[in-house]
N, C-alpha and C positions, 0 to 999 in steps of 0.2 A: 793244796792250800791256796795256791794262786787262782785256780779255777773257781773255788768256792768264794773267794773274795771278789773275783770279777763278776760272778753272778749276783752277789749281794750289792755290788756297786751299780749294776744295771737296774736292779730292783729299787734301790734307793734313789737313783736318778729319775726313774719313771714316777715314783711316789712324789718326789719333789716337784716335778713338772705338773703332775695332776693337781697337787694341793695348791700350787700357785695359780693355776688356771681356774680353779674352782672358787677362789676368793673373789669377793666383790671389791670394787675399787673404793679407795678411801674418800674420793670426791663424789660420792653419790648424791650430794646436794642436801637440801633441807627436808625433802619429802620423806626420807627414811628416818630422820631424827624427829620430825613432828609426829610421825606415826608410832613412836615408841622405840625407835632404833637406838636412841641415846642410852636407854636403860641397858641394852645388851652390850653397849660399848663401855659404859662407865659403871654399870650396876654390878651387883654381886653374882649375877647369872652369866657373866661373860664366859667363864670356863666351861659352862654346861651348854652353851649355845653352839650352833653350827659353825659360826665364825671362830669361836674359841677353839673348837676341835681342829679346824683347819689350820689355825695358827700354831697349835702345838705339833700337829703333824708336819707342818713345814719346817719348824725348828728341829725336830728330831731327825727328819730325813736330810736336812742340810748338814747337821753335825755328822751324821752317819756317812754322808757323801764325802765330806772333807777328810774324815778319819780314814775311810777306806782308800781314798785317792792317795793320801800320804803313805799309807801302808803298802799299797801296790807300787808306788814310786821307790820305796825303800828296798823292795825285793829285787 
């Protein structure tokens, strides 16, 4: 059980690192917003965009990382 949780923890940490590194910075400037970037940030297509997918992946992997870390610490 501990080995399985450790493997999941490593996978979650790699997924968290990759999803954070693939996200673009929030201070991209006005060039992205002028070209229609504001619609993907504030529009109804945010969840379907690449940034929305990375944001959800980051949240899921962060929660999984925290839960598995606490679980392994309790063992």
